[in-house]
N, CA, C and O atoms as a CHARMM CRD file, in Angstrom:
* protein
*
  368
    1    1 UNK  N    -12.32300   8.97000 -15.49200 PROA 1      0.00000
    2    1 UNK  CA   -10.91100   9.04800 -14.28800 PROA 1      0.00000
    3    1 UNK  C    -10.31000   7.87500 -14.14300 PROA 1      0.00000
    4    1 UNK  O    -10.95900   6.94200 -13.67000 PROA 1      0.00000
    5    2 UNK  N     -9.11600   7.72000 -14.47700 PROA 2      0.00000
    6    2 UNK  CA    -8.16300   6.62100 -14.44200 PROA 2      0.00000
    7    2 UNK  C     -7.62300   6.51400 -12.70800 PROA 2      0.00000
    8    2 UNK  O     -7.15100   7.46500 -12.08400 PROA 2      0.00000
    9    3 UNK  N     -7.76700   5.55800 -12.33300 PROA 3      0.00000
   10    3 UNK  CA    -6.59400   5.60500 -10.88200 PROA 3      0.00000
   11    3 UNK  C     -5.95500   4.47300 -10.39700 PROA 3      0.00000
   12    3 UNK  O     -6.43900   3.38600 -10.08100 PROA 3      0.00000
   13    4 UNK  N     -5.01400   4.79100 -10.38000 PROA 4      0.00000
   14    4 UNK  CA    -3.76000   3.71400  -9.65500 PROA 4      0.00000
   15    4 UNK  C     -4.17700   2.41200  -9.23500 PROA 4      0.00000
   16    4 UNK  O     -3.82700   2.18600  -8.07600 PROA 4      0.00000
   17    5 UNK  N     -4.66300   1.69000  -9.65600 PROA 5      0.00000
   18    5 UNK  CA    -4.48500   0.48000  -9.29200 PROA 5      0.00000
   19    5 UNK  C     -2.96100  -0.88800  -8.57400 PROA 5      0.00000
   20    5 UNK  O     -1.93800  -1.30700  -9.11500 PROA 5      0.00000
   21    6 UNK  N     -3.50600  -1.11600  -7.36600 PROA 6      0.00000
   22    6 UNK  CA    -2.48500  -2.05900  -6.52200 PROA 6      0.00000
   23    6 UNK  C     -3.17800  -3.15700  -6.06700 PROA 6      0.00000
   24    6 UNK  O     -4.28500  -3.03500  -5.54200 PROA 6      0.00000
   25    7 UNK  N     -2.62400  -4.23700  -6.21900 PROA 7      0.00000
   26    7 UNK  CA    -2.88800  -6.04300  -5.31400 PROA 7      0.00000
   27    7 UNK  C     -1.42900  -5.93000  -4.47900 PROA 7      0.00000
   28    7 UNK  O     -0.27100  -5.60200  -4.74200 PROA 7      0.00000
   29    8 UNK  N     -2.16600  -6.38400  -3.35100 PROA 8      0.00000
   30    8 UNK  CA    -1.16200  -6.74900  -2.56100 PROA 8      0.00000
   31    8 UNK  C      0.39200  -6.05600  -2.44000 PROA 8      0.00000
   32    8 UNK  O      1.51500  -6.51000  -2.22100 PROA 8      0.00000
   33    9 UNK  N     -0.30500  -4.37900  -2.76700 PROA 9      0.00000
   34    9 UNK  CA     0.95200  -3.15000  -2.60800 PROA 9      0.00000
   35    9 UNK  C      1.89300  -3.43300  -3.76500 PROA 9      0.00000
   36    9 UNK  O      3.04700  -3.01300  -3.84900 PROA 9      0.00000
   37   10 UNK  N      1.16100  -4.31800  -4.78500 PROA 10     0.00000
   38   10 UNK  CA     2.19500  -4.51400  -5.85100 PROA 10     0.00000
   39   10 UNK  C      0.99300  -3.49100  -7.26800 PROA 10     0.00000
   40   10 UNK  O     -0.12600  -3.79000  -7.68400 PROA 10     0.00000
   41   11 UNK  N      1.68600  -2.57800  -7.53400 PROA 11     0.00000
   42   11 UNK  CA     1.25000  -1.67800  -9.02300 PROA 11     0.00000
   43   11 UNK  C      0.44300  -2.69900  -9.82700 PROA 11     0.00000
   44   11 UNK  O      0.53700  -3.90300  -9.58900 PROA 11     0.00000
   45   12 UNK  N     -0.11500  -2.34900 -10.49800 PROA 12     0.00000
   46   12 UNK  CA    -0.77900  -2.74000 -11.18900 PROA 12     0.00000
   47   12 UNK  C     -1.15900  -2.01300 -12.85700 PROA 12     0.00000
   48   12 UNK  O     -1.51200  -2.64700 -13.85100 PROA 12     0.00000
   49   13 UNK  N     -0.94600  -0.48300 -12.74000 PROA 13     0.00000
   50   13 UNK  CA    -1.82800   0.14400 -13.42100 PROA 13     0.00000
   51   13 UNK  C     -2.91300   1.14800 -13.21900 PROA 13     0.00000
   52   13 UNK  O     -3.56300   1.15600 -12.17400 PROA 13     0.00000
   53   14 UNK  N     -3.11800   1.96000 -14.14400 PROA 14     0.00000
   54   14 UNK  CA    -4.08300   2.92800 -14.05000 PROA 14     0.00000
   55   14 UNK  C     -5.57700   2.35900 -14.73000 PROA 14     0.00000
   56   14 UNK  O     -5.96900   2.18200 -15.88300 PROA 14     0.00000
   57   15 UNK  N     -6.19700   2.17000 -13.32100 PROA 15     0.00000
   58   15 UNK  CA    -7.91700   1.60200 -14.23700 PROA 15     0.00000
   59   15 UNK  C     -8.63400   2.39900 -14.32200 PROA 15     0.00000
   60   15 UNK  O     -8.26200   3.52700 -13.99700 PROA 15     0.00000
   61   16 UNK  N    -10.07800   2.18000 -14.82300 PROA 16     0.00000
   62   16 UNK  CA   -11.29600   3.13300 -15.12800 PROA 16     0.00000
   63   16 UNK  C    -11.94200   3.35900 -13.39200 PROA 16     0.00000
   64   16 UNK  O    -11.11200   3.02800 -12.54500 PROA 16     0.00000
   65   17 UNK  N    -12.90300   3.72400 -12.99400 PROA 17     0.00000
   66   17 UNK  CA   -13.50900   3.60300 -11.95100 PROA 17     0.00000
   67   17 UNK  C    -14.27400   2.58500 -11.64600 PROA 17     0.00000
   68   17 UNK  O    -14.35100   2.00000 -10.56600 PROA 17     0.00000
   69   18 UNK  N    -14.92200   2.35700 -12.76600 PROA 18     0.00000
   70   18 UNK  CA   -16.07300   0.99500 -12.67400 PROA 18     0.00000
   71   18 UNK  C    -15.04900  -0.03400 -12.94500 PROA 18     0.00000
   72   18 UNK  O    -15.48600  -1.15600 -12.69200 PROA 18     0.00000
   73   19 UNK  N    -14.05900  -0.02800 -13.29400 PROA 19     0.00000
   74   19 UNK  CA   -12.75200  -1.59800 -12.96800 PROA 19     0.00000
   75   19 UNK  C    -12.61600  -1.45100 -11.53000 PROA 19     0.00000
   76   19 UNK  O    -12.48100  -2.60000 -11.11000 PROA 19     0.00000
   77   20 UNK  N    -12.57600  -0.52200 -10.41600 PROA 20     0.00000
   78   20 UNK  CA   -12.44200  -0.54500  -9.49600 PROA 20     0.00000
   79   20 UNK  C    -13.32300  -1.30900  -8.33400 PROA 20     0.00000
   80   20 UNK  O    -13.03800  -2.09100  -7.42700 PROA 20     0.00000
   81   21 UNK  N    -14.49100  -0.71600  -8.79300 PROA 21     0.00000
   82   21 UNK  CA   -15.99800  -1.07800  -8.45900 PROA 21     0.00000
   83   21 UNK  C    -15.82200  -2.74500  -8.25200 PROA 21     0.00000
   84   21 UNK  O    -16.37600  -3.45000  -7.40800 PROA 21     0.00000
   85   22 UNK  N    -15.13300  -3.02800  -9.00900 PROA 22     0.00000
   86   22 UNK  CA   -15.78500  -4.37100  -9.82300 PROA 22     0.00000
   87   22 UNK  C    -14.86700  -5.35200  -8.64300 PROA 22     0.00000
   88   22 UNK  O    -15.27400  -6.32100  -8.00200 PROA 22     0.00000
   89   23 UNK  N    -13.60300  -4.75600  -8.63200 PROA 23     0.00000
   90   23 UNK  CA   -12.56100  -5.31000  -7.96900 PROA 23     0.00000
   91   23 UNK  C    -12.89500  -4.95500  -6.70600 PROA 23     0.00000
   92   23 UNK  O    -12.43900  -5.84800  -5.99000 PROA 23     0.00000
   93   24 UNK  N    -13.57900  -3.93500  -5.86300 PROA 24     0.00000
   94   24 UNK  CA   -13.95300  -4.02900  -4.89600 PROA 24     0.00000
   95   24 UNK  C    -14.36100  -4.82900  -4.55800 PROA 24     0.00000
   96   24 UNK  O    -13.72400  -5.44600  -3.70400 PROA 24     0.00000
   97   25 UNK  N    -15.91200  -5.44800  -5.06900 PROA 25     0.00000
   98   25 UNK  CA   -17.23800  -6.60300  -4.90600 PROA 25     0.00000
   99   25 UNK  C    -16.33000  -7.94700  -5.03700 PROA 25     0.00000
  100   25 UNK  O    -16.49600  -8.89900  -4.27500 PROA 25     0.00000
  101   26 UNK  N    -15.69300  -7.94100  -5.71400 PROA 26     0.00000
  102   26 UNK  CA   -14.69600  -9.04700  -5.66300 PROA 26     0.00000
  103   26 UNK  C    -14.09700  -9.22700  -4.48900 PROA 26     0.00000
  104   26 UNK  O    -14.45900 -10.12500  -3.72800 PROA 26     0.00000
  105   27 UNK  N    -12.99300  -8.29500  -4.17000 PROA 27     0.00000
  106   27 UNK  CA   -12.24000  -8.78400  -2.76800 PROA 27     0.00000
  107   27 UNK  C    -13.31400  -8.92400  -1.83100 PROA 27     0.00000
  108   27 UNK  O    -13.19300  -9.94900  -1.16200 PROA 27     0.00000
  109   28 UNK  N    -14.54700  -8.08600  -1.49800 PROA 28     0.00000
  110   28 UNK  CA   -15.18200  -7.67600  -0.46100 PROA 28     0.00000
  111   28 UNK  C    -15.85900  -9.21000   0.02200 PROA 28     0.00000
  112   28 UNK  O    -15.85800  -9.79700   1.10400 PROA 28     0.00000
  113   29 UNK  N    -16.56600  -9.62700  -1.65900 PROA 29     0.00000
  114   29 UNK  CA   -16.60700 -11.35000  -1.63000 PROA 29     0.00000
  115   29 UNK  C    -15.88500 -11.85900  -0.55700 PROA 29     0.00000
  116   29 UNK  O    -16.21400 -12.15900   0.59100 PROA 29     0.00000
  117   30 UNK  N    -14.71300 -11.89800  -1.23600 PROA 30     0.00000
  118   30 UNK  CA   -13.52700 -13.27500  -0.41200 PROA 30     0.00000
  119   30 UNK  C    -13.38500 -12.68200   0.73500 PROA 30     0.00000
  120   30 UNK  O    -13.70100 -13.38800   1.69300 PROA 30     0.00000
  121   31 UNK  N    -13.09500 -11.84400   0.92900 PROA 31     0.00000
  122   31 UNK  CA   -13.25300 -11.17400   2.71900 PROA 31     0.00000
  123   31 UNK  C    -14.06400 -11.81700   3.38700 PROA 31     0.00000
  124   31 UNK  O    -13.68500 -12.63400   4.22700 PROA 31     0.00000
  125   32 UNK  N    -15.71100 -11.50000   3.07000 PROA 32     0.00000
  126   32 UNK  CA   -16.69300 -12.44200   3.77900 PROA 32     0.00000
  127   32 UNK  C    -16.71500 -13.66500   4.18200 PROA 32     0.00000
  128   32 UNK  O    -17.27900 -14.22500   5.12300 PROA 32     0.00000
  129   33 UNK  N    -15.58800 -14.23600   2.81900 PROA 33     0.00000
  130   33 UNK  CA   -15.70100 -15.98700   2.79300 PROA 33     0.00000
  131   33 UNK  C    -14.54100 -16.50800   3.91100 PROA 33     0.00000
  132   33 UNK  O    -14.53300 -17.54500   4.57400 PROA 33     0.00000
  133   34 UNK  N    -13.68700 -15.53800   3.87400 PROA 34     0.00000
  134   34 UNK  CA   -12.96900 -15.96700   4.97400 PROA 34     0.00000
  135   34 UNK  C    -13.12300 -15.72300   5.94700 PROA 34     0.00000
  136   34 UNK  O    -12.73700 -16.42700   6.88000 PROA 34     0.00000
  137   35 UNK  N    -13.71700 -14.68100   6.07000 PROA 35     0.00000
  138   35 UNK  CA   -14.36900 -14.19200   7.82800 PROA 35     0.00000
  139   35 UNK  C    -14.73100 -15.32800   8.88700 PROA 35     0.00000
  140   35 UNK  O    -14.87700 -15.16600  10.09900 PROA 35     0.00000
  141   36 UNK  N    -14.80400 -16.09700   8.41600 PROA 36     0.00000
  142   36 UNK  CA   -15.63200 -17.31600   8.94500 PROA 36     0.00000
  143   36 UNK  C    -14.11400 -17.83200  10.12900 PROA 36     0.00000
  144   36 UNK  O    -14.26600 -18.05600  11.33000 PROA 36     0.00000
  145   37 UNK  N    -12.84700 -17.91100   9.43700 PROA 37     0.00000
  146   37 UNK  CA   -12.09100 -18.37100   9.99100 PROA 37     0.00000
  147   37 UNK  C    -11.38700 -17.53500  10.61200 PROA 37     0.00000
  148   37 UNK  O    -10.18400 -17.59300  10.35800 PROA 37     0.00000
  149   38 UNK  N    -11.87000 -16.42400  11.67500 PROA 38     0.00000
  150   38 UNK  CA   -11.38800 -14.97100  12.10400 PROA 38     0.00000
  151   38 UNK  C    -11.42900 -15.40600  13.46700 PROA 38     0.00000
  152   38 UNK  O    -12.18500 -16.33900  13.73700 PROA 38     0.00000
  153   39 UNK  N    -10.63700 -14.80300  14.50600 PROA 39     0.00000
  154   39 UNK  CA   -10.88200 -15.05200  15.97700 PROA 39     0.00000
  155   39 UNK  C    -11.75600 -13.79400  16.26500 PROA 39     0.00000
  156   39 UNK  O    -12.32300 -13.13100  15.39600 PROA 39     0.00000
  157   40 UNK  N    -11.79000 -13.52100  17.82200 PROA 40     0.00000
  158   40 UNK  CA   -12.76100 -12.44700  17.59600 PROA 40     0.00000
  159   40 UNK  C    -11.98900 -10.94200  17.64400 PROA 40     0.00000
  160   40 UNK  O    -12.35700  -9.83900  17.23900 PROA 40     0.00000
  161   41 UNK  N    -10.94700 -11.32200  18.21600 PROA 41     0.00000
  162   41 UNK  CA    -9.78800 -10.28400  17.92900 PROA 41     0.00000
  163   41 UNK  C     -9.27900  -9.79700  16.45400 PROA 41     0.00000
  164   41 UNK  O     -8.64100  -8.74500  16.40900 PROA 41     0.00000
  165   42 UNK  N     -9.46800 -10.33200  15.55700 PROA 42     0.00000
  166   42 UNK  CA    -9.18400 -10.02000  14.21900 PROA 42     0.00000
  167   42 UNK  C    -10.10000  -9.35700  13.13400 PROA 42     0.00000
  168   42 UNK  O    -11.27100  -9.22900  13.49300 PROA 42     0.00000
  169   43 UNK  N     -9.77300  -8.88500  11.79900 PROA 43     0.00000
  170   43 UNK  CA   -10.29000  -8.70800  11.23000 PROA 43     0.00000
  171   43 UNK  C     -9.32000  -8.82700   9.54600 PROA 43     0.00000
  172   43 UNK  O     -8.10700  -9.03000   9.49700 PROA 43     0.00000
  173   44 UNK  N    -10.11300  -8.66600   8.47100 PROA 44     0.00000
  174   44 UNK  CA    -9.75300  -8.98000   7.14600 PROA 44     0.00000
  175   44 UNK  C     -9.60400  -7.61500   6.95100 PROA 44     0.00000
  176   44 UNK  O    -10.50700  -6.84300   7.27400 PROA 44     0.00000
  177   45 UNK  N     -8.53900  -7.22100   6.44600 PROA 45     0.00000
  178   45 UNK  CA    -8.41900  -5.63700   5.53000 PROA 45     0.00000
  179   45 UNK  C     -8.73000  -5.99200   3.72400 PROA 45     0.00000
  180   45 UNK  O     -7.84600  -6.40000   2.97100 PROA 45     0.00000
  181   46 UNK  N     -9.67400  -5.81700   3.44800 PROA 46     0.00000
  182   46 UNK  CA    -9.47300  -6.07000   1.84500 PROA 46     0.00000
  183   46 UNK  C     -8.95800  -4.58800   1.42500 PROA 46     0.00000
  184   46 UNK  O     -8.00000  -4.51800   0.65500 PROA 46     0.00000
  185   47 UNK  N     -9.30600  -3.91000   1.70300 PROA 47     0.00000
  186   47 UNK  CA    -9.28400  -2.52500   0.62800 PROA 47     0.00000
  187   47 UNK  C     -9.28600  -1.21000   1.46100 PROA 47     0.00000
  188   47 UNK  O    -10.05000  -0.78600   2.32900 PROA 47     0.00000
  189   48 UNK  N     -7.53200  -0.44800   0.56600 PROA 48     0.00000
  190   48 UNK  CA    -7.80400   0.50500   0.99700 PROA 48     0.00000
  191   48 UNK  C     -7.54900   1.67100   0.13200 PROA 48     0.00000
  192   48 UNK  O     -6.77500   1.56300  -0.81800 PROA 48     0.00000
  193   49 UNK  N     -8.11700   2.71700   0.38500 PROA 49     0.00000
  194   49 UNK  CA    -8.75200   3.95200  -0.94500 PROA 49     0.00000
  195   49 UNK  C     -7.66500   4.83100  -0.25000 PROA 49     0.00000
  196   49 UNK  O     -7.59600   5.00500   0.96700 PROA 49     0.00000
  197   50 UNK  N     -6.69100   5.44500  -1.33600 PROA 50     0.00000
  198   50 UNK  CA    -6.26900   6.49900  -0.87700 PROA 50     0.00000
  199   50 UNK  C     -6.73800   7.76300  -1.63000 PROA 50     0.00000
  200   50 UNK  O     -7.08000   7.66600  -2.80900 PROA 50     0.00000
  201   51 UNK  N     -6.76500   9.01700  -0.94400 PROA 51     0.00000
  202   51 UNK  CA    -7.11200  10.21600  -1.44800 PROA 51     0.00000
  203   51 UNK  C     -6.56600  11.56800  -1.35200 PROA 51     0.00000
  204   51 UNK  O     -6.66500  11.96200  -0.19000 PROA 51     0.00000
  205   52 UNK  N     -5.99500  12.48200  -2.17100 PROA 52     0.00000
  206   52 UNK  CA    -5.27200  13.46600  -2.09200 PROA 52     0.00000
  207   52 UNK  C     -6.03300  14.57000  -1.07300 PROA 52     0.00000
  208   52 UNK  O     -7.12900  15.03500  -1.38300 PROA 52     0.00000
  209   53 UNK  N     -5.24100  15.00100   0.36400 PROA 53     0.00000
  210   53 UNK  CA    -5.52800  15.75500   1.00200 PROA 53     0.00000
  211   53 UNK  C     -6.34300  17.12300   0.75500 PROA 53     0.00000
  212   53 UNK  O     -7.20700  17.65100   1.45600 PROA 53     0.00000
  213   54 UNK  N     -5.78000  17.52500  -0.47900 PROA 54     0.00000
  214   54 UNK  CA    -6.36400  19.38800  -0.36000 PROA 54     0.00000
  215   54 UNK  C     -7.70600  19.01200  -1.22900 PROA 54     0.00000
  216   54 UNK  O     -8.79500  19.27700  -0.72000 PROA 54     0.00000
  217   55 UNK  N     -7.64800  18.30800  -2.72700 PROA 55     0.00000
  218   55 UNK  CA    -8.60600  18.30200  -3.16900 PROA 55     0.00000
  219   55 UNK  C     -9.59900  17.15200  -3.18500 PROA 55     0.00000
  220   55 UNK  O    -10.65600  17.20500  -3.81500 PROA 55     0.00000
  221   56 UNK  N     -9.11100  15.84900  -2.28100 PROA 56     0.00000
  222   56 UNK  CA    -9.88800  14.95900  -1.85600 PROA 56     0.00000
  223   56 UNK  C    -10.01900  14.28300  -2.86200 PROA 56     0.00000
  224   56 UNK  O    -10.93600  13.51100  -2.58300 PROA 56     0.00000
  225   57 UNK  N     -9.46800  13.94500  -4.51200 PROA 57     0.00000
  226   57 UNK  CA    -9.59600  12.99800  -5.45600 PROA 57     0.00000
  227   57 UNK  C     -9.01700  11.91100  -5.12300 PROA 57     0.00000
  228   57 UNK  O     -8.28800  11.64500  -4.16800 PROA 57     0.00000
  229   58 UNK  N     -9.45400  11.20200  -6.11700 PROA 58     0.00000
  230   58 UNK  CA    -9.28600   9.75400  -5.29200 PROA 58     0.00000
  231   58 UNK  C     -8.02000   9.10100  -6.36900 PROA 58     0.00000
  232   58 UNK  O     -8.04200   9.16700  -7.59800 PROA 58     0.00000
  233   59 UNK  N     -7.17100   8.60100  -5.69400 PROA 59     0.00000
  234   59 UNK  CA    -5.81800   8.67200  -6.12400 PROA 59     0.00000
  235   59 UNK  C     -5.42400   7.02900  -6.31600 PROA 59     0.00000
  236   59 UNK  O     -4.91600   6.43200  -7.26600 PROA 59     0.00000
  237   60 UNK  N     -5.67400   6.78400  -5.59900 PROA 60     0.00000
  238   60 UNK  CA    -5.61800   4.71600  -5.70200 PROA 60     0.00000
  239   60 UNK  C     -6.12500   3.98200  -4.89600 PROA 60     0.00000
  240   60 UNK  O     -6.48600   4.18200  -3.73600 PROA 60     0.00000
  241   61 UNK  N     -6.15700   2.97700  -5.62400 PROA 61     0.00000
  242   61 UNK  CA    -6.88400   1.58400  -4.86300 PROA 61     0.00000
  243   61 UNK  C     -6.38200   0.52000  -4.32900 PROA 61     0.00000
  244   61 UNK  O     -6.34100  -0.31100  -5.23700 PROA 61     0.00000
  245   62 UNK  N     -5.91500  -0.00100  -3.23200 PROA 62     0.00000
  246   62 UNK  CA    -4.96700  -1.35500  -3.04400 PROA 62     0.00000
  247   62 UNK  C     -5.82400  -2.44700  -2.61100 PROA 62     0.00000
  248   62 UNK  O     -6.59400  -2.35100  -1.65600 PROA 62     0.00000
  249   63 UNK  N     -5.73600  -3.08400  -3.05100 PROA 63     0.00000
  250   63 UNK  CA    -6.65300  -4.30100  -2.82900 PROA 63     0.00000
  251   63 UNK  C     -5.52500  -5.90500  -2.18700 PROA 63     0.00000
  252   63 UNK  O     -4.59700  -6.41900  -2.81200 PROA 63     0.00000
  253   64 UNK  N     -6.03800  -6.30100  -0.86900 PROA 64     0.00000
  254   64 UNK  CA    -5.67400  -7.63100  -0.39400 PROA 64     0.00000
  255   64 UNK  C     -6.40700  -8.01800   0.13200 PROA 64     0.00000
  256   64 UNK  O     -7.55500  -7.57500   0.13600 PROA 64     0.00000
  257   65 UNK  N     -5.85300  -9.36100   1.01300 PROA 65     0.00000
  258   65 UNK  CA    -6.75900  -9.74800   2.36200 PROA 65     0.00000
  259   65 UNK  C     -5.76700 -10.07700   3.25300 PROA 65     0.00000
  260   65 UNK  O     -5.12000 -11.11900   3.14800 PROA 65     0.00000
  261   66 UNK  N     -5.60700  -9.30000   4.08400 PROA 66     0.00000
  262   66 UNK  CA    -4.82600  -9.19700   5.15600 PROA 66     0.00000
  263   66 UNK  C     -5.28500  -9.53000   6.51700 PROA 66     0.00000
  264   66 UNK  O     -5.68500  -8.58100   7.19100 PROA 66     0.00000
  265   67 UNK  N     -5.29700 -10.43900   6.92200 PROA 67     0.00000
  266   67 UNK  CA    -6.21500 -10.71800   8.10000 PROA 67     0.00000
  267   67 UNK  C     -4.87700 -10.19200   9.45400 PROA 67     0.00000
  268   67 UNK  O     -3.77300 -10.68300   9.68800 PROA 67     0.00000
  269   68 UNK  N     -5.69200  -8.89100  10.17900 PROA 68     0.00000
  270   68 UNK  CA    -5.12800  -8.34100  11.30100 PROA 68     0.00000
  271   68 UNK  C     -5.82500  -8.25300  12.94000 PROA 68     0.00000
  272   68 UNK  O     -6.97200  -8.21700  13.38400 PROA 68     0.00000
  273   69 UNK  N     -4.68900  -8.24600  13.42300 PROA 69     0.00000
  274   69 UNK  CA    -5.43000  -8.56200  15.19000 PROA 69     0.00000
  275   69 UNK  C     -6.18200  -6.81700  15.01900 PROA 69     0.00000
  276   69 UNK  O     -5.98900  -5.93600  14.18000 PROA 69     0.00000
  277   70 UNK  N     -7.13200  -6.89100  16.31900 PROA 70     0.00000
  278   70 UNK  CA    -7.78700  -5.54300  15.65200 PROA 70     0.00000
  279   70 UNK  C     -6.93400  -4.24800  16.30300 PROA 70     0.00000
  280   70 UNK  O     -7.29400  -3.09300  16.07200 PROA 70     0.00000
  281   71 UNK  N     -5.81300  -4.54500  17.10500 PROA 71     0.00000
  282   71 UNK  CA    -4.70000  -3.69000  17.94800 PROA 71     0.00000
  283   71 UNK  C     -4.02400  -3.09700  16.63500 PROA 71     0.00000
  284   71 UNK  O     -3.95700  -1.88200  16.45000 PROA 71     0.00000
  285   72 UNK  N     -3.55600  -3.98000  15.78800 PROA 72     0.00000
  286   72 UNK  CA    -2.44900  -3.64900  14.65200 PROA 72     0.00000
  287   72 UNK  C     -3.59100  -2.58600  13.34700 PROA 72     0.00000
  288   72 UNK  O     -3.19800  -1.69500  12.59400 PROA 72     0.00000
  289   73 UNK  N     -5.04800  -3.14200  13.51300 PROA 73     0.00000
  290   73 UNK  CA    -5.92300  -2.39700  12.66600 PROA 73     0.00000
  291   73 UNK  C     -6.07000  -1.06800  13.18700 PROA 73     0.00000
  292   73 UNK  O     -5.90300  -0.10100  12.44400 PROA 73     0.00000
  293   74 UNK  N     -6.30200  -0.96300  14.12900 PROA 74     0.00000
  294   74 UNK  CA    -6.76200   0.50200  15.01800 PROA 74     0.00000
  295   74 UNK  C     -5.23800   1.38700  14.71800 PROA 74     0.00000
  296   74 UNK  O     -5.37700   2.58400  14.46400 PROA 74     0.00000
  297   75 UNK  N     -3.90800   0.86400  14.74200 PROA 75     0.00000
  298   75 UNK  CA    -2.75700   1.41800  14.34400 PROA 75     0.00000
  299   75 UNK  C     -2.80300   1.96600  13.18600 PROA 75     0.00000
  300   75 UNK  O     -2.50300   3.14000  12.96900 PROA 75     0.00000
  301   76 UNK  N     -3.18100   1.16000  12.36000 PROA 76     0.00000
  302   76 UNK  CA    -3.15900   1.57600  10.89700 PROA 76     0.00000
  303   76 UNK  C     -4.20900   2.40600  10.60600 PROA 76     0.00000
  304   76 UNK  O     -3.90500   3.16100   9.68300 PROA 76     0.00000
  305   77 UNK  N     -5.29800   2.57100  11.00900 PROA 77     0.00000
  306   77 UNK  CA    -6.35300   3.53700  10.55600 PROA 77     0.00000
  307   77 UNK  C     -6.06000   4.64700  11.35800 PROA 77     0.00000
  308   77 UNK  O     -6.89300   5.47600  10.99200 PROA 77     0.00000
  309   78 UNK  N     -5.27900   5.22900  12.35400 PROA 78     0.00000
  310   78 UNK  CA    -4.52600   5.94600  12.81700 PROA 78     0.00000
  311   78 UNK  C     -3.70300   6.56400  12.29200 PROA 78     0.00000
  312   78 UNK  O     -3.61000   7.76800  12.53300 PROA 78     0.00000
  313   79 UNK  N     -2.68000   5.80600  11.23400 PROA 79     0.00000
  314   79 UNK  CA    -1.48400   6.50900  10.73200 PROA 79     0.00000
  315   79 UNK  C     -2.31900   6.65000   9.52400 PROA 79     0.00000
  316   79 UNK  O     -2.11700   7.82500   9.21900 PROA 79     0.00000
  317   80 UNK  N     -3.29200   6.06900   8.48300 PROA 80     0.00000
  318   80 UNK  CA    -3.69200   6.26400   7.15100 PROA 80     0.00000
  319   80 UNK  C     -4.83200   7.31000   7.04500 PROA 80     0.00000
  320   80 UNK  O     -4.83200   8.00100   6.02600 PROA 80     0.00000
  321   81 UNK  N     -6.10600   7.57900   8.25800 PROA 81     0.00000
  322   81 UNK  CA    -7.34600   7.69000   8.25600 PROA 81     0.00000
  323   81 UNK  C     -7.16700   9.45100   7.49100 PROA 81     0.00000
  324   81 UNK  O     -8.13600   9.81400   6.82400 PROA 81     0.00000
  325   82 UNK  N     -6.21200  10.24300   7.58800 PROA 82     0.00000
  326   82 UNK  CA    -5.89200  11.37800   7.30600 PROA 82     0.00000
  327   82 UNK  C     -6.33200  11.67600   5.38500 PROA 82     0.00000
  328   82 UNK  O     -6.76400  12.70600   4.86700 PROA 82     0.00000
  329   83 UNK  N     -6.04700  10.50900   4.82500 PROA 83     0.00000
  330   83 UNK  CA    -6.07900  10.14700   3.31000 PROA 83     0.00000
  331   83 UNK  C     -6.65600   9.08400   3.12500 PROA 83     0.00000
  332   83 UNK  O     -7.34000   9.09800   2.10200 PROA 83     0.00000
  333   84 UNK  N     -6.66900   8.35000   3.56700 PROA 84     0.00000
  334   84 UNK  CA    -7.12600   6.87900   3.28200 PROA 84     0.00000
  335   84 UNK  C     -8.22900   6.46000   3.75700 PROA 84     0.00000
  336   84 UNK  O     -8.47800   6.91500   4.87300 PROA 84     0.00000
  337   85 UNK  N     -9.20800   5.55900   3.20600 PROA 85     0.00000
  338   85 UNK  CA   -10.19400   5.27900   3.93200 PROA 85     0.00000
  339   85 UNK  C     -9.88700   3.72300   3.84000 PROA 85     0.00000
  340   85 UNK  O     -9.42700   3.32700   2.76900 PROA 85     0.00000
  341   86 UNK  N    -10.09900   2.79300   4.86800 PROA 86     0.00000
  342   86 UNK  CA   -10.04100   1.47600   4.89900 PROA 86     0.00000
  343   86 UNK  C    -11.27000   0.84000   4.93900 PROA 86     0.00000
  344   86 UNK  O    -12.15200   1.44300   5.55100 PROA 86     0.00000
  345   87 UNK  N    -11.58200  -0.34900   4.38400 PROA 87     0.00000
  346   87 UNK  CA   -12.03800  -1.44100   4.40300 PROA 87     0.00000
  347   87 UNK  C    -12.23200  -2.94300   4.72100 PROA 87     0.00000
  348   87 UNK  O    -11.74100  -3.79100   3.97600 PROA 87     0.00000
  349   88 UNK  N    -12.85300  -3.23700   5.68100 PROA 88     0.00000
  350   88 UNK  CA   -12.23400  -4.59300   6.47200 PROA 88     0.00000
  351   88 UNK  C    -13.92900  -5.26100   6.99200 PROA 88     0.00000
  352   88 UNK  O    -14.84800  -4.57400   7.43800 PROA 88     0.00000
  353   89 UNK  N    -13.94400  -6.91600   6.73900 PROA 89     0.00000
  354   89 UNK  CA   -14.61800  -7.45500   7.35900 PROA 89     0.00000
  355   89 UNK  C    -14.38200  -8.19100   8.56100 PROA 89     0.00000
  356   89 UNK  O    -13.20800  -8.56100   8.59400 PROA 89     0.00000
  357   90 UNK  N    -15.27100  -8.67300   9.91400 PROA 90     0.00000
  358   90 UNK  CA   -15.20600  -9.02000  10.42100 PROA 90     0.00000
  359   90 UNK  C    -15.80500 -10.22300  11.11500 PROA 90     0.00000
  360   90 UNK  O    -16.84200 -10.31000  10.45700 PROA 90     0.00000
  361   91 UNK  N    -15.86300 -11.18400  11.96600 PROA 91     0.00000
  362   91 UNK  CA   -16.81400 -11.96500  12.34500 PROA 91     0.00000
  363   91 UNK  C    -17.74400 -11.52600  13.03900 PROA 91     0.00000
  364   91 UNK  O    -17.25700 -10.39600  12.98800 PROA 91     0.00000
  365   92 UNK  N    -18.34400 -11.42600  13.44600 PROA 92     0.00000
  366   92 UNK  CA   -19.65600 -11.01100  14.23300 PROA 92     0.00000
  367   92 UNK  C    -21.30400 -10.20200  13.82200 PROA 92     0.00000
  368   92 UNK  O    -22.13900 -10.01700  14.70700 PROA 92     0.00000
């Protein structure tokens, strides 16, 4: 199965699931490393996985390192939670 890959919301083409999983580990590691600089009310959003609402098929992965206030992150989750899974790290 090929999945659309975005990095910082810029389209990079179709990739195999194995490639997406490798990219996930890479961005997770970078987010963990950067989390030492976070304030208590911040998270680093490092991945968004989108799924088709009807079939639940994996549609795309978007990788980034975005520092967000918890309040903003909560709003993003509410808006996207019906069809996306968000991944973040925080200091704690």
